[in-house]
C-alpha positions as CSV (number, residue, x, y, z in Angstrom):
1,M,16.5,-5.8,-49.0
2,A,17.6,-5.5,-45.5
3,P,18.5,-8.8,-43.7
4,P,15.9,-9.8,-41.1
5,P,16.7,-8.4,-37.6
6,D,18.7,-10.6,-35.2
7,P,16.7,-12.4,-32.6
8,P,16.9,-10.9,-29.0
9,P,19.7,-12.3,-27.1
10,A,18.8,-15.3,-24.8
11,S,19.0,-15.1,-21.3
12,T,21.8,-17.0,-19.4
13,T,19.3,-19.4,-17.9
14,T,17.8,-20.1,-21.4
15,V,21.3,-20.7,-22.8
16,L,22.2,-23.1,-19.7
17,A,19.0,-25.0,-19.9
18,G,19.6,-25.6,-23.7
19,E,23.2,-26.9,-22.9
20,L,21.8,-29.2,-20.2
21,R,19.2,-30.4,-22.5
22,R,21.7,-31.2,-25.4
23,L,24.3,-32.8,-22.9
24,A,21.5,-35.0,-21.3
25,Q,20.3,-36.1,-24.8
26,E,23.9,-36.9,-25.8
27,G,24.1,-38.9,-22.5
28,L,21.0,-40.6,-23.1
29,A,22.2,-41.7,-26.6
30,A,25.3,-42.9,-25.2
31,A,23.5,-44.9,-22.6
32,R,21.2,-46.4,-25.1
33,R,24.3,-47.5,-27.1
34,L,25.8,-49.1,-24.0
35,T,22.5,-50.8,-23.0
36,A,22.2,-52.2,-26.6
37,T,25.7,-53.7,-26.2
38,G,24.9,-55.2,-22.8
39,R,27.6,-53.2,-21.1
40,A,25.0,-51.2,-19.0
41,R,21.7,-51.8,-17.6
42,P,18.6,-50.1,-19.1
43,I,17.7,-46.4,-17.7
44,D,14.5,-44.7,-17.8
45,A,15.0,-41.9,-20.4
46,G,11.8,-40.2,-19.7
47,W,12.6,-39.6,-16.2
48,I,15.8,-37.9,-17.2
49,L,14.0,-35.7,-19.8
50,D,11.2,-34.8,-17.2
51,Q,14.0,-33.5,-14.8
52,L,15.1,-31.2,-17.5
53,Q,11.7,-29.6,-18.2
54,P,11.5,-25.9,-17.5
55,P,9.9,-25.1,-14.1
56,P,6.3,-24.3,-14.1
57,P,5.4,-20.7,-14.3
58,R,5.1,-18.7,-11.1
59,P,1.6,-18.1,-9.9
60,P,0.3,-14.6,-10.5
61,P,0.9,-12.0,-7.7
62,P,-2.0,-11.8,-5.3
63,P,-4.8,-9.2,-6.2
64,P,-4.7,-5.8,-4.5
65,P,-6.8,-5.7,-1.3
66,P,-10.4,-4.8,-1.9
67,S,-11.3,-1.1,-1.7
68,D,-12.8,-1.4,1.7
69,Q,-9.7,-2.8,3.2
70,L,-7.7,-0.3,1.6
71,E,-10.0,2.6,2.7
72,G,-9.6,1.0,6.3
73,V,-5.8,1.4,6.2
74,V,-6.3,5.1,4.8
75,V,-8.7,5.9,7.5
76,E,-6.4,4.4,10.3
77,A,-3.4,6.4,8.9
78,C,-5.4,9.5,8.9
79,N,-6.6,9.0,12.4
80,T,-3.1,8.6,13.6
81,L,-1.9,11.6,11.8
82,F,-4.8,13.6,13.4
83,R,-3.7,12.6,16.8
84,I,-0.1,13.2,16.2
85,G,-1.0,16.6,14.8
86,A,-3.2,17.5,17.7
87,D,-0.3,16.6,20.1
88,H,2.2,18.4,18.0
89,A,0.3,21.6,18.2
90,R,0.5,21.5,22.0
91,L,4.3,20.8,22.0
92,R,6.7,23.6,22.9
93,S,10.3,23.5,24.3
94,D,13.0,25.8,25.4
95,D,15.6,23.0,24.7
96,P,17.0,23.6,21.2
97,E,17.3,19.9,20.3
98,L,13.9,19.1,21.5
99,D,12.5,22.2,19.7
100,A,14.4,20.9,16.4
101,A,12.7,17.6,16.9
102,I,9.3,19.2,17.2
103,R,10.0,21.1,14.1
104,R,10.9,17.9,12.2
105,I,7.8,16.2,13.3
106,G,5.8,19.3,11.8
107,T,7.7,19.0,8.5
108,N,6.9,15.3,8.5
109,L,3.2,15.8,9.2
110,R,3.1,18.5,6.3
111,Q,4.7,15.9,4.0
112,F,2.3,13.2,4.8
113,T,-0.6,15.6,4.3
114,R,0.7,16.7,1.0
115,E,1.1,13.0,-0.1
116,L,-2.4,12.3,1.0
117,R,-3.9,15.3,-0.9
118,R,-1.8,14.1,-4.0
119,R,-3.7,10.8,-3.9
120,R,-7.0,12.8,-3.6
121,I,-7.3,11.8,0.2
122,E,-8.1,14.4,2.6
123,S,-8.3,14.5,6.4
124,L,-10.1,17.4,7.7
125,D,-10.7,18.9,11.2
126,L,-14.0,20.5,11.2
127,A,-13.7,22.3,14.6
128,G,-15.0,25.8,14.2
129,R,-17.4,25.2,11.2
130,P,-21.1,25.5,11.3
131,F,-22.9,22.3,12.3
132,D,-25.5,21.1,9.9
133,P,-27.4,18.1,11.2
134,N,-28.7,17.3,7.6
135,L,-25.2,16.5,6.3
136,N,-23.6,13.2,7.1
137,E,-19.9,14.5,7.3
138,F,-20.1,14.9,11.2
139,E,-21.4,12.7,13.9
140,P,-22.0,14.5,17.2
141,R,-21.1,12.8,20.3
142,G,-22.2,15.5,22.6
143,H,-23.4,19.1,22.9
144,V,-22.2,21.9,25.0
145,A,-23.6,25.4,25.5
146,V,-21.0,28.1,24.7
147,S,-21.3,31.8,25.0
148,G,-20.4,33.9,22.0
149,V,-21.8,31.2,19.5
150,S,-24.7,32.4,17.4
151,V,-25.4,29.1,15.4
152,P,-24.4,25.5,16.4
153,T,-20.9,25.1,15.6
154,I,-18.5,22.0,15.7
155,H,-16.7,22.8,18.9
156,E,-14.1,20.0,19.0
157,C,-13.3,17.0,16.7
158,F,-12.1,13.6,18.2
159,R,-11.7,12.1,14.8
160,P,-11.2,13.8,11.3
161,L,-13.5,13.8,8.4
162,V,-11.7,11.5,5.7
163,T,-12.6,11.8,2.1
164,R,-11.3,10.0,-0.9
165,D,-12.0,11.3,-4.4
166,G,-14.7,13.6,-2.8
167,R,-16.5,10.6,-1.3
168,I,-16.9,10.4,2.5
169,V,-14.8,7.4,3.8
170,Q,-15.3,8.4,7.4
171,P,-17.3,11.1,9.0
172,A,-15.8,13.3,11.6
173,V,-16.8,12.8,15.2
174,G,-16.8,15.4,18.0
175,V,-18.9,17.9,20.1
176,V,-21.3,20.5,19.1
177,A,-21.3,24.0,20.7
178,N,-24.8,25.3,20.9
179,P,-25.7,29.0,21.6
180,Q,-26.0,29.5,25.2
181,D,-29.7,30.8,26.2
C-alpha cells in the first residue's frame, strides 16, 4: 500500500505565523515562570495571543454592476465609436504622416467593432434602410422630402442602433426621407 500523499507545502506567511505563535507561547511560558518567582510583574497573556491571531478574511469583491449600468457603458462606447467613425469617413490628407494616422484610426475602429461583435454587441448605422414606423429600432427626429426615393427611407442617423444578444438596447435616431410628391 502506498504511503499517504504529502500535504501541500505551507505558504511562507503560514510558516512565519506558526513560528511567531510558537515563540510567543515560549515567551509567555517564560514570563509566567518569572512572574511566579516574583522577578517580573504579571502580563496579560490573552492580549498577546489576540495579537497573534490571523487577520480577518478580506471582504468579498464588489458585485459586478447591474446590467442596466453595464448597458449604459456599452451604449456610450457605441455612440462614441459611431461619432469617431463618421468623422473618420470624412478625413483625407495628402500628408503621408497624417494619412498613416488616419489609417491607424480606421484599423482601431475595425478592431473595436470586431471586439463588440465577439461579445454579441452590435452598433448599426441604419441610414439607407427602409423606414418601418411599426418597428421600435428607429426613432425619427424629423422628415425630409427627397427626390429619387420611392418608399420612406432612413436618410441620416444621429445615433446608432445598439443591440446586445439580439435585444435592442438603444434605438437609432435620425431623419426619415419621404418620397417627394
